[in-house]
C-alpha positions as CSV (number, residue, x, y, z in Angstrom):
1,M,-2.7,29.8,5.7
2,D,-2.7,30.5,2.0
3,G,-0.3,29.3,-0.3
4,V,0.1,27.7,-4.5
5,Y,1.1,24.9,-5.7
6,L,3.9,25.0,-8.7
7,P,3.3,22.1,-11.0
8,S,6.7,20.2,-12.6
9,F,6.4,21.9,-15.9
10,N,6.0,25.3,-14.5
11,N,9.2,27.0,-15.0
12,N,8.2,30.8,-14.3
13,F,9.9,32.8,-12.1
14,S,7.3,35.9,-12.4
15,H,6.0,35.2,-8.4
16,L,9.4,36.2,-7.6
17,S,8.6,39.2,-8.1
18,Y,5.3,40.2,-6.0
19,K,5.3,40.2,-2.2
20,L,3.9,37.4,-0.2
21,K,1.8,37.3,3.0
22,R,4.2,36.3,6.1
23,K,2.9,32.7,6.1
24,F,2.9,32.4,2.2
25,L,3.4,28.3,1.5
26,I,5.0,27.6,-1.5
27,L,4.8,24.1,-3.1
28,G,5.7,22.8,-6.1
29,S,6.3,18.9,-7.7
30,A,9.4,17.3,-9.8
31,H,9.9,14.0,-11.5
32,N,13.8,14.8,-12.0
33,L,16.8,16.6,-10.8
34,K,16.7,19.7,-13.2
35,E,13.2,19.9,-12.6
36,L,14.0,19.9,-8.1
37,R,16.6,22.8,-9.4
38,I,14.1,24.9,-11.0
39,K,11.9,24.3,-7.5
40,E,14.6,25.6,-5.7
41,K,15.2,28.6,-7.8
42,Q,12.0,29.4,-7.7
43,K,12.0,29.0,-3.6
44,V,9.6,26.3,-3.1
45,D,9.6,25.9,0.7
46,E,8.1,22.3,-0.1
47,V,9.3,19.5,-2.8
48,F,6.8,16.8,-3.9
49,I,9.1,14.1,-6.0
50,S,6.9,11.4,-7.5
51,S,6.5,8.7,-8.7
52,I,8.6,6.8,-6.0
53,F,5.8,3.8,-6.6
54,K,4.1,4.2,-9.5
55,K,5.0,2.6,-12.0
56,N,4.5,4.9,-15.1
57,K,6.9,6.9,-16.9
58,N,8.5,9.0,-13.7
59,F,8.4,6.3,-11.9
60,L,11.7,6.5,-9.5
61,G,12.2,3.9,-6.8
62,I,13.2,4.1,-3.6
63,N,17.1,4.5,-4.5
64,K,16.4,7.0,-7.4
65,F,14.2,8.9,-5.1
66,N,16.9,9.3,-1.9
67,L,19.3,10.2,-4.7
68,I,17.8,13.1,-5.7
69,S,16.4,13.9,-2.1
70,K,19.9,13.4,-0.6
71,L,20.9,16.9,-3.5
72,S,18.9,19.3,-2.0
73,N,18.2,21.1,1.5
74,K,14.1,21.6,0.8
75,K,11.8,19.3,2.4
76,I,11.0,16.6,0.0
77,V,7.6,15.2,0.4
78,A,6.7,11.2,-1.8
79,L,4.2,11.1,-3.7
80,G,3.3,8.6,-6.6
81,G,1.3,4.6,-5.8
82,I,2.1,4.9,-1.7
83,S,-0.9,2.4,-0.6
84,K,-1.1,-0.1,3.2
85,E,1.0,-2.2,1.4
86,N,4.2,-0.1,0.5
87,F,3.9,2.2,3.3
88,K,6.6,1.3,6.0
89,L,8.8,1.8,2.9
90,I,8.8,5.4,3.5
91,N,10.6,4.7,6.1
92,L,13.5,4.2,4.0
93,T,14.0,7.8,1.8
94,Q,14.4,11.0,2.7
95,S,11.0,12.3,2.4
96,T,9.8,14.8,5.4
97,S,6.5,13.7,4.4
98,F,4.5,11.6,2.0
99,A,1.1,12.5,0.1
100,G,-0.7,10.0,-1.9
101,I,-4.8,9.8,-3.2
102,S,-4.9,5.8,-3.0
103,F,-3.6,5.7,0.5
104,F,-6.7,7.6,1.5
105,R,-9.1,5.3,-0.5
């Protein structure tokens, strides 16, 4: 499967003017509702929302994560600080899947 990833800082819509392959997947990331709305306008298929657990400048926590993800009909992927210790807490979210580097180390 082919695809592209649009990071949260990418606000460009030029990819919409191209004819894409039939099973071309567009992924994007967002840290807040404003960025999520941009990803929806960019017609992404799935959105990584972060940071759910990692306490950085984009930290959301489970409650804010759920509030943001409920406001979209896109597939939501939980990202940020997911470990074996907090993995079960993903079940409390509205995410369809999760991704993380520290979980797989």
